[in-house]
Backbone as CSV, one residue per row, in Angstrom:
resi,resn,N_x,N_y,N_z,CA_x,CA_y,CA_z,C_x,C_y,C_z
1,MET,-96.055,5.974,-162.798,-95.260,7.046,-162.230,-95.088,8.141,-163.284
2,GLU,-95.435,9.344,-162.938,-95.483,10.418,-163.925,-94.119,10.827,-164.482
3,ASN,-93.038,10.675,-163.723,-91.726,11.084,-164.212,-90.827,9.910,-164.593
4,CYS,-91.390,8.726,-164.665,-90.598,7.535,-164.968,-90.355,7.428,-166.474
5,LEU,-89.092,7.397,-166.853,-88.703,7.288,-168.266,-89.344,6.080,-168.934
6,PHE,-89.265,4.919,-168.290,-89.791,3.709,-168.920,-91.309,3.710,-168.965
7,CYS,-91.971,4.285,-167.980,-93.433,4.415,-168.050,-93.820,5.277,-169.249
8,LYS,-93.052,6.323,-169.510,-93.315,7.195,-170.658,-93.057,6.461,-171.973
9,ILE,-92.042,5.622,-172.014,-91.774,4.822,-173.212,-92.916,3.838,-173.444
10,ILE,-93.345,3.156,-172.397,-94.442,2.200,-172.509,-95.712,2.895,-172.996
11,ALA,-95.952,4.107,-172.507,-97.151,4.869,-172.885,-97.044,5.471,-174.288
12,GLY,-95.874,5.376,-174.914,-95.678,5.939,-176.241,-95.371,7.420,-176.244
13,GLU,-95.114,7.997,-175.070,-94.794,9.422,-174.971,-93.355,9.713,-175.386
14,ILE,-92.509,8.712,-175.284,-91.116,8.807,-175.714,-90.904,7.684,-176.721
15,PRO,-90.326,7.994,-177.884,-90.155,6.950,-178.902,-89.151,5.877,-178.483
16,SER,-89.392,4.679,-178.979,-88.481,3.560,-178.764,-88.607,2.623,-179.951
17,THR,-87.654,1.729,-180.056,-87.722,0.704,-181.096,-88.235,-0.568,-180.443
18,LYS,-89.529,-0.792,-180.610,-90.183,-1.939,-179.968,-89.712,-3.243,-180.595
19,VAL,-89.446,-4.215,-179.720,-89.049,-5.552,-180.130,-90.171,-6.535,-179.836
20,TYR,-90.884,-6.310,-178.725,-91.938,-7.230,-178.291,-92.898,-6.465,-177.389
21,GLU,-94.170,-6.847,-177.466,-95.151,-6.278,-176.552,-96.308,-7.246,-176.397
22,ASP,-96.782,-7.354,-175.179,-98.029,-8.056,-174.904,-98.732,-7.302,-173.774
23,GLU,-99.696,-7.909,-173.169,-100.492,-7.252,-172.139,-99.673,-6.829,-170.913
24,TYR,-98.593,-7.548,-170.625,-97.836,-7.346,-169.388,-96.422,-6.808,-169.571
25,VAL,-95.887,-6.944,-170.775,-94.463,-6.708,-171.014,-94.263,-5.800,-172.223
26,TYR,-93.242,-4.954,-172.130,-92.804,-4.156,-173.274,-91.291,-4.337,-173.382
27,ALA,-90.812,-4.630,-174.580,-89.369,-4.803,-174.800,-88.943,-3.915,-175.959
28,PHE,-87.790,-3.270,-175.785,-87.305,-2.332,-176.789,-85.781,-2.312,-176.797
29,ARG,-85.226,-1.817,-177.896,-83.769,-1.769,-178.043,-83.176,-0.680,-177.147
30,ASP,-82.071,-1.016,-176.505,-81.345,-0.052,-175.676,-80.706,0.996,-176.586
31,ILE,-80.766,2.260,-176.190,-80.191,3.320,-177.029,-78.669,3.388,-176.905
32,ASN,-78.107,2.686,-175.932,-76.658,2.636,-175.756,-76.246,1.161,-175.636
33,PRO,-76.334,0.414,-176.739,-76.132,-1.039,-176.655,-74.729,-1.432,-176.203
34,GLN,-74.705,-2.451,-175.350,-73.447,-2.992,-174.828,-73.071,-4.301,-175.503
35,ALA,-73.900,-4.732,-176.461,-73.661,-5.953,-177.235,-74.414,-5.777,-178.554
36,PRO,-74.118,-6.612,-179.549,-74.845,-6.489,-180.816,-76.364,-6.545,-180.647
37,VAL,-76.828,-7.374,-179.731,-78.244,-7.387,-179.355,-78.324,-6.918,-177.907
38,HIS,-79.061,-5.839,-177.687,-79.254,-5.315,-176.330,-80.685,-4.810,-176.246
39,VAL,-81.522,-5.624,-175.636,-82.947,-5.331,-175.515,-83.278,-5.144,-174.040
40,LEU,-84.063,-4.125,-173.749,-84.570,-3.915,-172.393,-85.968,-4.492,-172.322
41,ILE,-86.222,-5.287,-171.298,-87.521,-5.930,-171.106,-88.086,-5.411,-169.798
42,VAL,-89.263,-4.774,-169.880,-89.840,-4.113,-168.709,-91.280,-4.555,-168.494
43,PRO,-91.686,-4.656,-167.230,-93.110,-4.887,-166.974,-93.875,-3.599,-167.258
44,LYS,-95.095,-3.739,-167.736,-95.902,-2.549,-167.999,-96.370,-1.883,-166.710
45,ILE,-96.482,-2.657,-165.639,-96.794,-2.036,-164.349,-95.506,-1.489,-163.766
46,HIS,-95.608,-0.384,-163.050,-94.406,0.216,-162.476,-94.006,-0.541,-161.210
47,ILE,-92.823,-1.125,-161.276,-92.165,-1.750,-160.124,-90.787,-1.096,-160.093
48,SER,-90.428,-0.476,-158.994,-89.192,0.316,-158.961,-87.931,-0.502,-159.158
49,CYS,-87.817,-1.606,-158.446,-86.625,-2.450,-158.591,-86.929,-3.834,-158.044
50,ALA,-85.958,-4.724,-158.120,-86.167,-6.105,-157.682,-86.586,-6.189,-156.221
51,ASP,-86.188,-5.219,-155.414,-86.596,-5.208,-154.007,-88.105,-5.095,-153.846
52,ASP,-88.789,-4.608,-154.874,-90.230,-4.396,-154.795,-91.053,-5.524,-155.414
53,ILE,-90.403,-6.614,-155.795,-91.140,-7.782,-156.279,-91.767,-8.468,-155.068
54,ASN,-93.060,-8.760,-155.180,-93.769,-9.408,-154.064,-94.859,-10.321,-154.604
55,GLU,-95.661,-10.865,-153.710,-96.684,-11.833,-154.113,-97.763,-11.219,-155.007
56,THR,-97.921,-9.909,-154.999,-98.956,-9.297,-155.844,-98.472,-9.016,-157.270
57,ASN,-97.159,-8.974,-157.494,-96.660,-8.663,-158.835,-95.694,-9.712,-159.399
58,SER,-95.402,-10.742,-158.645,-94.396,-11.719,-159.090,-94.829,-12.501,-160.327
59,ALA,-96.120,-12.629,-160.568,-96.580,-13.333,-161.771,-96.145,-12.589,-163.034
60,VAL,-96.089,-11.258,-162.958,-95.633,-10.472,-164.107,-94.153,-10.751,-164.369
61,ILE,-93.385,-10.884,-163.306,-91.956,-11.168,-163.467,-91.770,-12.573,-164.034
62,ALA,-92.556,-13.522,-163.555,-92.497,-14.873,-164.126,-92.826,-14.827,-165.615
63,HIS,-93.815,-14.031,-165.981,-94.193,-13.901,-167.386,-93.042,-13.335,-168.217
64,ILE,-92.323,-12.380,-167.667,-91.161,-11.838,-168.388,-90.204,-12.967,-168.749
65,PHE,-89.936,-13.851,-167.794,-88.999,-14.935,-168.058,-89.592,-16.012,-168.961
66,GLU,-90.908,-16.016,-169.128,-91.538,-16.894,-170.117,-91.365,-16.338,-171.528
67,VAL,-91.316,-15.016,-171.671,-91.169,-14.426,-173.008,-89.710,-14.183,-173.404
68,VAL,-88.797,-14.196,-172.452,-87.379,-13.998,-172.772,-86.918,-14.959,-173.871
69,PRO,-87.183,-16.261,-173.780,-86.723,-17.153,-174.855,-87.337,-16.820,-176.215
70,LYS,-88.564,-16.339,-176.227,-89.201,-15.946,-177.493,-88.487,-14.743,-178.103
71,ILE,-88.180,-13.759,-177.261,-87.469,-12.579,-177.745,-86.078,-12.975,-178.218
72,ALA,-85.388,-13.783,-177.429,-84.036,-14.223,-177.802,-84.057,-14.966,-179.134
73,ALA,-85.016,-15.840,-179.337,-85.111,-16.581,-180.600,-85.392,-15.632,-181.765
74,ALA,-86.294,-14.683,-181.553,-86.624,-13.722,-182.608,-85.420,-12.852,-182.964
75,GLU,-84.518,-12.650,-182.002,-83.311,-11.852,-182.227,-82.149,-12.687,-182.748
76,GLY,-82.379,-13.981,-182.937,-81.341,-14.850,-183.487,-80.293,-15.291,-182.488
77,LEU,-80.606,-15.235,-181.215,-79.626,-15.596,-180.175,-79.666,-17.104,-179.924
78,THR,-79.224,-17.865,-180.914,-79.293,-19.323,-180.848,-78.133,-19.949,-180.084
79,ASN,-77.100,-19.161,-179.806,-75.913,-19.709,-179.134,-75.772,-19.193,-177.706
80,GLY,-76.846,-18.619,-177.158,-76.818,-18.150,-175.783,-76.972,-16.646,-175.671
81,TYR,-77.235,-16.218,-174.462,-77.442,-14.801,-174.157,-77.311,-14.598,-172.662
82,ARG,-77.333,-13.356,-172.259,-77.241,-12.999,-170.840,-78.443,-12.131,-170.479
83,ILE,-78.963,-12.346,-169.277,-80.012,-11.504,-168.703,-79.397,-10.814,-167.488
84,VAL,-79.504,-9.473,-167.438,-78.928,-8.700,-166.339,-80.011,-7.801,-165.744
85,ASN,-80.023,-7.734,-164.416,-80.891,-6.800,-163.704,-80.044,-6.053,-162.690
86,CYS,-80.182,-4.743,-162.660,-79.473,-3.923,-161.683,-80.494,-3.432,-160.663
87,CYS,-80.143,-3.496,-159.388,-81.064,-3.082,-158.333,-80.360,-2.098,-157.406
88,GLY,-80.861,-0.882,-157.390,-80.336,0.132,-156.492,-79.078,0.800,-157.017
89,GLU,-78.710,1.858,-156.348,-77.563,2.671,-156.766,-76.271,1.864,-156.839
90,ASP,-75.962,1.112,-155.772,-74.727,0.329,-155.773,-74.764,-0.801,-156.798
91,GLY,-75.963,-1.226,-157.187,-76.109,-2.258,-158.211,-76.041,-1.703,-159.623
92,GLY,-75.959,-0.393,-159.749,-75.833,0.235,-161.054,-77.151,0.613,-161.712
93,GLN,-78.256,0.567,-160.958,-79.548,0.929,-161.538,-79.616,2.432,-161.777
94,THR,-79.967,2.820,-162.994,-80.065,4.247,-163.330,-81.492,4.683,-163.624
95,VAL,-82.347,3.758,-164.031,-83.768,4.050,-164.233,-84.536,3.207,-163.228
96,TYR,-85.295,3.855,-162.379,-85.979,3.145,-161.300,-87.354,2.650,-161.728
97,HIS,-87.304,1.790,-162.731,-88.423,0.971,-163.198,-87.767,-0.365,-163.500
98,LEU,-88.189,-1.407,-162.814,-87.579,-2.721,-162.974,-87.418,-3.052,-164.455
99,HIS,-86.232,-3.493,-164.828,-85.996,-3.887,-166.210,-84.877,-4.920,-166.263
100,PHE,-84.924,-5.688,-167.322,-83.945,-6.733,-167.554,-83.272,-6.465,-168.888
101,HIS,-81.947,-6.551,-168.888,-81.168,-6.385,-170.108,-80.969,-7.767,-170.728
102,LEU,-81.371,-7.915,-171.973,-81.107,-9.118,-172.746,-79.939,-8.779,-173.668
103,LEU,-78.817,-9.450,-173.446,-77.579,-9.161,-174.168,-77.118,-10.401,-174.924
104,GLY,-76.686,-10.216,-176.149,-76.174,-11.349,-176.915,-75.698,-10.904,-178.276
105,GLY,-75.498,-11.891,-179.128,-75.029,-11.625,-180.484,-73.527,-11.729,-180.636
106,LYS,-72.834,-12.029,-179.549,-71.391,-12.271,-179.563,-71.051,-13.040,-178.283
107,LYS,-69.859,-13.581,-178.223,-69.414,-14.242,-176.996,-69.156,-13.166,-175.962
108,LEU,-69.879,-13.247,-174.871,-69.762,-12.237,-173.801,-68.688,-12.655,-172.812
109,GLY,-67.981,-11.693,-172.270,-66.953,-11.965,-171.270,-67.565,-12.400,-169.956
110,GLU,-66.721,-12.837,-169.057,-67.187,-13.306,-167.762,-67.581,-12.179,-166.834
111,ASN,-67.062,-10.977,-167.045,-67.386,-9.847,-166.177,-68.712,-9.235,-166.570
112,PHE,-69.419,-8.763,-165.584,-70.701,-8.128,-165.853,-70.464,-6.646,-165.840
């Protein structure tokens, strides 16, 4: 998507602090962290939101959850972490490229 912020970050057109990258996934530090560790994990293919996950792209989402523990371990999150996904306006999604927030580094409250 030509105007997608995260597509531009993945393409290197907008700078980011990369944490992890492979053929399918790009992960980088959030510029407005909500916890000591706040990493955004995005598929390299453009998927607008969780509503658009289907049989043709679900393997990429499964792969994201295969690399989450690797990223968490590399970030020192040995005592737990939270994964958050926002879908749609009412869900709080502000960038319409599917992404997962990896949050940790402190005891997180019960509220999301």
